[in-house]
Phi, psi and omega in degrees: 000147179253158177276352181231136178217108187257022180208100177209156186238138175261186179283007169277350164271141185291350177243015179264153185257319191258155175289159177304318180295322176300317181299316180295319179296318179295318180297317180297319179296332181264010177063030172274125193263333182228125181224161169223129174270115189241072182291156179295111172057026183214143175242015183298336179304323185284346176270347185255346183290128183277313179207150178243115185237127175056034179205148178258125182251121179260123180298133184205171179201161172234108183262135171284133180211173182231153177203130181053037177078008181242153179267139180221166173246130180239118178278140175236131180236147181072027182275172176267100185288356179262356180291125182296349179300329182288325175296320179296315179297314181299314182294323179296313181290322179298318179298316179295320179296320178297319180291331182272345190301313182293322177297317179299315180298317180297319179296320179295314182294319183288317185275330183253356178055043181266146173267124183234127175281099187290331177294318177295320179300316179298321183296325185251019180247101180302139175062016179072023180258120180268094180279148182304325181297319179289321177300316179296317180302314179294317181298320182290336180272352183270119183302334180295342183255006189297336180252008180293122184296333181289338180265344187306321181298342187261346176286159180312136182076357175287160186290347179240026187273357180295314175228073193302316187291313181286331176294325174301317177301308182298322186283328188236337189239354179284173186305128179091353181269172191291340180242027179285134174238128188285132171244137179271106180264163172292162180285157177297325177300317179296319181295317179299313180299319179300310180300315184293324179297334181265007180079015180262184178238153181249126184232128178288123183279144174021065184298340178298342181278333184226319176286324185057229181248035178280097187294326179294315178297318180297319179292323178297319178293317179302321182289349176286342178110021175296154182262338184197175179228139174283080184293315187261103185227152177298340182274335192280135173279167183304317182295323179289320177302315179296319181301311182284328175299314181297322178295316179297319179295319183292322186249013176057047176263155179284134176261117181251171183226132179204139181277332190064043180292131178236338189104225188295338179297328181227076188297336181272359179261114181259147175302133181087357180275088186237343178066031181265125178299153186301321182297314179293326181296318179298319178295316180297318181301317179297319181291314188286331179296335180289348182266352182293130181240000000 
């Protein structure tokens, strides 16, 4: 476990479970000293927090963006959470998600032959957005789907059962998969520029999930002007950590650490589970404290 965790989601992310205040209380109980709540395209968490006690909170966000026709997540730290631009970005993406929800559900039902209780789905889907994780949760609880071959990997002891709901998303609904629905995101260049104008830094989130070890793609992203890479992630294997660590060392980029904690959506991901060695953690803490506003 690490004393710093710069990537976690509250219920202001459509796939997050806990309130922002709950996250801070949980972090304090686990002796995590520095955190950033980085909700998807939203900074509303920072408007709802009542008090911050015995913990350092770094303002942050995780924006969906695109580059070279691919979707990425870009973390921003030390940003201005009062800038109305974030409300505009959040509302734009939310509107698109609402418009895509029925199409996404239809693609899942048609391609995976799943039975979905749509009334139940509506009841537990904030803002009318049907996220793949919630669809999977409902499908797995429905006895009609217990023998469905497409769901078998996500049931206990299945090969994708560690984080079943989000793995369902990656396997069937992420870019290029059979139930993918396109959302038009801002460009990565725009996201980087936004963070920098506010005196913040731009960090590429969990690159092992999408960049993988594509050195040309990684260099192209680096040349856009990012400040750091989330080297230490709950998702990254040892080889990936070394790959991104070496890039940061070579180009003097900031190495950050984040668990990407969501709660029930990712049950095997614990707050503070970042795999960052103590020496790097000390360096990161010194760097990130300068961003506190």
